[in-house]
C-alpha positions in Angstrom: 0.1 -0.1 -0.1 3.0 2.7 0.8 4.3 1.9 -2.6 1.2 2.8 -4.3 -0.3 5.5 -2.1 2.5 6.8 -0.1 2.3 7.0 3.6 -1.3 6.5 5.4 -2.8 10.2 5.7 -4.9 10.6 8.8 -8.7 10.7 8.4 -8.6 8.8 5.0 -10.1 5.4 4.4 -8.5 2.8 1.7 -11.2 0.3 0.5 -10.0 -2.8 -1.3 -12.3 -5.6 -2.7 -11.8 -8.9 -4.4 -12.6 -9.7 -8.1 -16.0 -11.2 -7.3 -16.9 -8.2 -5.0 -18.1 -10.0 -2.2 -15.3 -9.2 0.3 -13.9 -5.8 1.1 -11.3 -4.6 3.5 -10.9 -1.0 4.9 -8.1 0.6 6.2 -8.5 3.7 8.2 -5.9 5.9 9.7 -7.1 7.6 12.7 -4.2 10.0 13.5 -2.6 7.7 16.0 -2.5 4.2 14.0 -4.3 2.4 11.3 -7.6 0.4 11.6 -8.3 -2.7 9.6 -11.9 -4.1 9.1 -13.1 -6.6 6.8 -16.7 -7.6 5.7 -17.9 -10.5 3.6 -21.5 -10.8 1.9 -22.9 -14.3 1.9 -25.3 -13.1 -0.9 -25.0 -10.8 -3.7 -21.9 -8.4 -4.2 -20.9 -5.0 -3.1 -22.0 -1.9 -5.3 -18.7 -0.4 -7.0 -18.8 2.2 -9.6 -18.9 1.0 -13.0 -15.7 3.0 -14.3 -13.4 5.2 -12.1 -12.5 8.6 -13.1 -9.1 8.4 -11.5 -7.2 7.0 -8.8 -9.4 8.4 -6.1 -13.1 8.6 -5.3 -14.6 10.8 -2.4 -17.7 9.5 -0.5 -19.5 11.4 2.2 -19.9 9.3 5.3 -23.3 8.2 4.5 -22.3 6.9 1.2 -19.6 5.0 2.8 -21.7 3.5 5.2 -24.2 2.5 2.4 -21.3 1.0 0.6 -20.2 -1.0 3.3 -23.7 -2.4 4.0 -24.2 -3.1 0.3 -26.8 -0.6 -0.6 -26.7 1.5 -3.6 -24.4 4.3 -2.3 -24.8 6.6 -5.3 -28.4 7.4 -4.3 -27.4 8.7 -0.8 -27.5 12.6 -0.3 -24.5 14.9 0.7 -22.7 15.4 3.9 -19.2 15.2 5.5 -17.0 13.8 2.6 -14.5 11.1 3.2 -11.9 10.7 0.5 -11.0 7.1 -0.7 -7.9 6.3 -2.5 
C-alpha cells in the first residue's frame, strides 16, 4: 500500500475488494494508527462504480456506510466527505 499510495494519511479510508466484489477490506488512519476492518457478503455483491474517473473517489459518511452495508451508495445524499484512495 505504501508503494502505491504513499504513507497513510490521517482521516482517510482505503477500500479494497476482491474480483467477485463479495469481500471488502477497509483501512482507516485515525491519526494515531491504522484500523483494519473486513466484511464479507454471503449473498450478492458490494456495489462499486462502473468506471473510475481517476485513482481517487470521494464519498461522504452516509455513502461509505451504504457501500459497506451493500446498498446503492450513489443514491445517498450529501454530507461530510471522506476521501477514498
